[in-house]
NUDOKE-504355 format. One line per 5 residues: number of its first residue (from 1); for each residue x, z, y of C-alpha. Coordinates in Angstrom, 1 decimal. Each point is the difference from the previous one (the first is absolute). Example, Ala and Ser with C-alpha at 12.3 -4.5 7.8 and 13.67 -1.06 7.14 Angstrom:
BEGIN
1 = 12.3 7.8 -4.5 | 1.4 -0.7 3.4
//
This chain:
BEGIN
1 = 0.0 0.0 0.0 | 1.1 -0.6 3.6 | -1.1 1.2 3.4 | -2.9 -2.2 1.4 | 0.9 -1.9 3.2
6 = -1.9 -2.3 2.2 | 0.7 -3.7 0.3 | 2.2 -1.0 3.1 | -3.2 -1.4 1.6 | -2.1 3.2 -0.1
11 = 0.2 3.5 1.5 | -0.2 3.2 -2.1 | -2.2 2.4 1.8 | -0.8 3.0 -2.3 | 0.3 1.3 -3.5
16 = -2.3 2.8 -1.2 | -0.9 1.7 -3.3 | -3.4 -0.9 -1.2 | -2.4 0.5 -2.9 | -3.7 -0.6 -0.6
21 = -1.9 2.8 1.8 | -1.6 3.0 -1.9 | -3.5 1.4 0.5 | -0.3 3.3 1.9 | -3.7 0.7 0.0
26 = -1.2 2.3 -2.8 | -1.9 -2.7 -1.9 | 3.1 -2.3 0.0 | 2.9 2.5 0.5 | 3.1 -1.3 -1.8
31 = -1.6 -3.2 -1.0 | -0.1 -3.7 1.0 | -1.8 -3.1 -1.1 | 0.5 -3.8 0.1 | -3.2 -1.8 0.9
36 = -1.5 -3.4 0.5 | -2.6 -0.6 2.7 | -2.8 1.3 -2.4 | 1.9 3.2 -0.5 | 0.9 -0.9 -3.6
41 = 3.3 1.4 -1.4 | 2.4 -2.9 -0.2 | 3.2 1.8 -1.1 | -0.2 -1.7 -3.4 | -0.3 -3.5 1.6
46 = 3.2 0.3 2.1 | 2.8 -2.3 -1.3 | 3.0 1.8 -1.6 | -1.3 3.4 0.7 | 0.6 2.6 -2.9
51 = -2.8 2.2 -1.2 | -0.9 2.9 2.4 | -2.4 2.9 -0.1 | -3.7 -0.7 0.2 | -1.2 2.5 2.7
56 = -3.5 1.1 1.0 | -1.3 1.7 3.1 | -1.0 3.6 -0.4 | -3.6 0.8 -0.1 | -1.5 1.8 2.9
61 = -0.2 3.2 -2.0 | 3.7 -0.4 -1.1 | 1.1 -0.7 3.5 | -1.8 3.2 1.2 | 1.7 2.0 -2.8
66 = 3.4 -1.5 0.8 | -0.5 0.8 3.7 | -0.9 3.6 -0.8 | 3.0 0.4 -2.3 | 2.3 -1.5 2.8
71 = -1.6 2.2 2.6 | 0.6 3.1 -2.1 | 3.6 -1.0 -0.5 | 0.5 -0.5 3.7 | -1.6 3.3 0.7
76 = 2.5 1.7 -2.3 | 2.9 -1.8 1.8 | -1.3 1.1 3.4 | -0.2 3.6 -1.1 | 3.5 -0.2 -1.6
81 = 1.5 -1.4 3.3 | -1.8 2.6 2.1 | 1.5 2.7 -2.2 | 3.5 -1.5 0.4 | -0.5 -0.4 3.8
86 = -1.1 3.6 0.3 | 3.4 1.1 -1.3 | 2.0 -2.1 2.4 | 0.1 -3.3 -2.0 | -0.3 -3.3 1.8
91 = -1.4 -2.8 -2.2 | -1.4 -2.2 2.9 | 1.1 -3.6 0.4 | -0.9 -2.9 2.2 | -1.9 -2.9 -1.3
96 = 0.5 -3.6 1.1 | -3.0 -1.4 -1.8 | -2.5 -2.0 2.1 | -3.0 0.1 -2.6 | -3.5 0.9 0.7
101 = -2.6 1.8 -2.0 | -2.9 -2.4 0.6 | -0.2 -3.5 -1.5 | -1.0 -3.1 1.9 | -0.5 -1.9 -3.4
106 = -1.8 2.3 -2.5 | -0.6 -2.8 -2.4 | 3.7 -0.7 -0.5 | 1.3 3.5 0.6 | -2.5 2.5 -1.3
111 = -2.3 -1.7 -2.5 | 2.7 -2.4 -1.3 | 3.6 -0.7 0.7 | 1.1 -3.6 -0.4 | 3.5 -0.8 0.8
116 = -0.4 -3.7 -0.9 | -3.1 -2.0 1.1 | 0.4 -3.5 -1.3 | -2.1 -2.9 -1.2 | 1.5 -2.3 -2.6
121 = 2.9 -2.1 1.3 | 0.7 2.1 3.1 | 3.2 1.3 1.4 | -0.5 3.7 -0.8 | -0.2 -0.8 -3.7
126 = 3.5 -1.1 0.1 | 1.4 3.4 1.0 | 2.5 1.5 -2.5 | -1.0 2.7 -2.4 | 3.1 2.0 0.9
131 = -1.8 1.2 3.1 | -2.4 2.0 -2.1 | 1.3 3.6 -0.5 | -2.0 0.2 -3.3 | 1.9 -2.9 -1.5
136 = 3.5 0.4 1.6 | 2.1 3.2 -0.3 | 0.6 1.1 3.5 | 2.8 2.4 -1.0 | 2.0 -3.0 -1.2
141 = -1.2 -3.0 1.9 | -1.1 -0.5 3.6 | -1.7 -2.8 1.8 | 0.7 -1.1 3.6 | -1.9 -2.3 2.4
146 = 2.3 -2.1 2.1 | -1.3 -1.6 3.2 | 1.6 -3.0 1.7 | -1.2 -2.3 2.7 | -1.0 -2.5 -2.7
151 = -1.2 1.8 -3.0 | -0.7 3.3 -2.0 | 2.1 0.8 -3.0 | -0.4 2.7 -2.7 | 3.1 1.0 -1.7
156 = 0.6 2.4 -2.9 | 2.9 2.3 0.0 | 1.3 2.4 -2.8 | -0.1 3.6 1.4 | 2.3 3.0 -0.8
161 = 0.2 3.3 1.7 | 3.7 -0.4 0.0 | -0.1 -3.5 1.5 | -3.0 0.4 2.4 | 1.7 -2.3 2.6
166 = 0.0 -3.0 -2.4 | -1.9 -3.0 1.4 | 0.9 -2.8 -2.4 | -2.9 -1.4 -2.0 | -2.0 -2.9 -1.2
171 = -2.6 -2.1 1.8 | -3.4 0.7 -1.5 | -2.3 -1.8 2.3 | -0.2 -1.8 3.4 | -2.4 -1.8 2.3
176 = 0.4 -1.7 3.4 | -1.0 2.0 3.1 | -2.7 -2.7 0.7 | -2.0 1.2 -3.0 | -0.5 3.5 1.5
181 = -3.1 0.1 2.1 | 0.3 3.6 1.2 | 1.4 3.4 -0.8 | -2.1 3.2 0.6 | 0.9 3.7 0.0
186 = -1.8 2.1 -2.5 | 0.0 3.6 1.2 | -2.3 1.8 -2.4 | 1.7 3.2 -1.3 | 3.7 -0.6 0.1
191 = 0.4 -2.7 2.5 | 2.6 -2.0 -2.0 | -2.0 -3.0 -1.0 | -0.4 -3.6 1.3 | -2.4 -2.7 -1.0
196 = 1.4 -3.5 -0.1 | -2.6 -2.7 0.3 | 1.0 -3.5 -1.0 | -1.5 -3.1 1.5 | -1.9 -0.9 -3.1
201 = -2.0 3.3 0.2 | 1.8 2.0 -2.6 | 1.8 3.2 0.9 | 2.1 2.9 -1.3 | 0.4 3.6 1.0
206 = 3.6 1.3 0.0 | 1.5 3.4 0.6 | 3.3 0.2 1.9 | 2.1 2.8 1.6 | 1.2 -2.6 2.6
211 = -3.5 -1.0 1.3 | 1.0 0.1 3.7 | 2.9 -2.3 -0.6 | -2.1 -2.4 -2.0 | -2.9 -0.1 2.5
216 = 2.4 -0.6 2.9 | 0.9 -3.4 -1.5 | -3.3 -0.9 -1.8 | -2.5 0.8 2.8 | 1.9 -0.5 3.2
221 = 0.8 -3.6 0.7 | 3.5 0.4 1.4 | 1.8 -2.7 1.9 | 3.4 -0.2 -1.6 | 2.9 -1.3 2.2
226 = 2.6 -2.0 -2.0 | 3.5 1.4 0.5 | 1.3 -3.5 0.8 | -2.4 -0.2 3.0 | 1.5 3.0 1.8
231 = 2.3 -0.4 3.0 | 3.7 0.7 -0.5 | -0.4 3.6 1.4 | -3.1 0.7 -2.1 | 1.7 -1.3 -3.1
236 = 3.0 2.2 0.7 | -2.2 3.0 0.2 | -1.6 -0.8 -3.3 | 3.4 -0.6 -1.6 | 1.3 3.3 1.2
241 = -3.0 1.7 -1.6 | 0.5 -1.8 -3.3 | 3.8 0.6 -0.1 | -0.8 3.8 0.0 | -1.5 -0.2 -3.5
246 = 1.0 -1.1 -3.4 | 1.5 -3.5 -0.4 | -2.7 -1.0 -2.5 | -2.9 1.1 2.2 | -2.6 -2.6 1.1
251 = 0.1 -1.2 3.6 | -2.1 2.0 2.5 | -3.6 -1.0 0.7 | -0.9 -0.7 3.7 | -3.7 -0.2 1.1
256 = -1.6 -0.9 3.3 | -3.1 1.8 1.4 | -1.4 -0.6 3.5 | -1.4 3.6 0.0 | 3.3 1.7 -0.6
261 = 2.5 0.8 2.7 | 3.0 0.9 -2.2 | 0.5 0.1 -3.7 | 2.7 1.5 -2.2 | 1.4 -1.1 -3.3
266 = -0.4 2.8 -2.3 | 1.8 0.3 -3.3 | -1.3 2.1 -2.9 | 2.5 2.1 -2.0 | 1.8 -2.0 -2.8
271 = -1.5 2.4 -2.6 | -3.6 -0.6 1.1 | -2.4 -0.2 -2.9 | -1.0 -3.5 1.1 | 3.0 -2.0 1.2
276 = -0.7 -2.4 2.8 | 1.8 -2.1 2.6 | 2.6 1.8 2.2 | -2.4 0.2 2.9 | -3.4 -0.6 1.4
281 = -1.4 0.2 3.6 | -1.3 3.4 1.0 | -1.9 -0.4 3.3 | 0.2 2.3 3.0 | -3.0 -0.4 2.3
286 = 0.2 -0.7 3.7 | 0.4 3.0 2.3 | -3.6 0.1 1.0 | -1.2 0.2 -3.6 | 0.8 3.4 -1.4
291 = 3.8 -0.4 0.6 | 0.4 3.7 0.0 | -1.2 0.2 -3.6 | 2.3 -2.8 -1.0 | 2.9 1.6 1.7
296 = -0.7 3.3 -1.8 | -0.1 -1.8 -3.4 | 3.1 -1.9 0.8 | 1.9 3.0 1.2 | -1.0 1.9 -3.2
301 = 1.0 -2.9 -2.3 | 3.3 -0.3 1.8 | 0.8 3.7 -0.2 | -0.9 0.1 -3.7 | 1.6 -3.4 -0.8
306 = 2.7 1.7 -2.1 | -2.6 1.9 -2.2 | -2.2 -3.1 -0.3 | 2.9 -2.2 -0.8 | -1.0 -2.9 2.4
311 = 1.7 -1.9 2.7 | -1.4 -1.6 3.2 | 1.1 -3.1 1.9 | -1.7 -1.3 3.1 | -1.4 -3.5 -0.3
316 = -2.9 -1.1 2.1 | -2.3 -2.7 -1.1 | -2.0 -0.3 3.2 | 0.2 1.3 3.5 | -3.2 -0.8 1.9
321 = 0.8 2.5 2.9 | 3.1 0.9 2.0 | -0.4 3.7 -0.8 | 1.0 -0.4 -3.7 | 3.3 1.5 -1.0
326 = 2.9 -1.3 -2.1 | -1.3 -3.5 -0.6 | 1.8 -2.4 -2.2 | 2.6 -1.9 2.1 | -1.6 -2.9 1.9
331 = -3.6 1.1 -0.5
//
């Protein structure tokens, strides 16, 4: 196996770990289904897929019993934590989840939980079985979604706790970006899911810990600026940024936005759980638009850069007003 790389004509934007999502409501908790447009189970019709478990939604009574059991377990946990806290213990922790307790789609999140919705011959039916946690051993094998400006690619990567930074793998599936109609956030419960709708009407629901990175390049229509179109001064700034990173790193990404005064190329740590390009633009709003908040965030990030393991480099993609600071030379 080798590390997947884009062709010379395309731009690598993001790489995030993904699997098919898992139900969270009591009737469907821990379960998922593959459906046609009549809600029939189609997992046995998918080409090349190995046998998997046949799952059924819990009955209303079963869901109530499961909910009561879970509630009792949570109550015991709360009492235990209260007891520890009373004696000086501190078990609190911050949560970064953006989920919600209410569903906007009860038919597909509470009563049923399809992660594939596909009529015969549609794109979603071509997705690889390795995305299914019930068929692929997550402790030994991981799947990543790679996003470029031209296509989506799913790769499979052997996984080991001792080699958690390993990113080589095999291509399992790919489709042109033009076949993706839209990508939607699905926030019910955990807030880690996305729904990818293809232009033929089929769709899939995926879970990823890198949803924000994925949505940035799948939802926002960014205006990419080719490096060879930069002025000599702008190109020099981009080269200086790239030279500060590993020789085998991909070139930086430069984007343009008329609503942004100044942008920064931001590089994730090399040991990120989802390797990506060396940089992407992080916008700083014009001064009249909550600049104090952005300055506070920027100051905190700068002060904690050693702990976070990130580096900053000023590169502006647009400067619509004279008050912007540290623009890319010539803009």
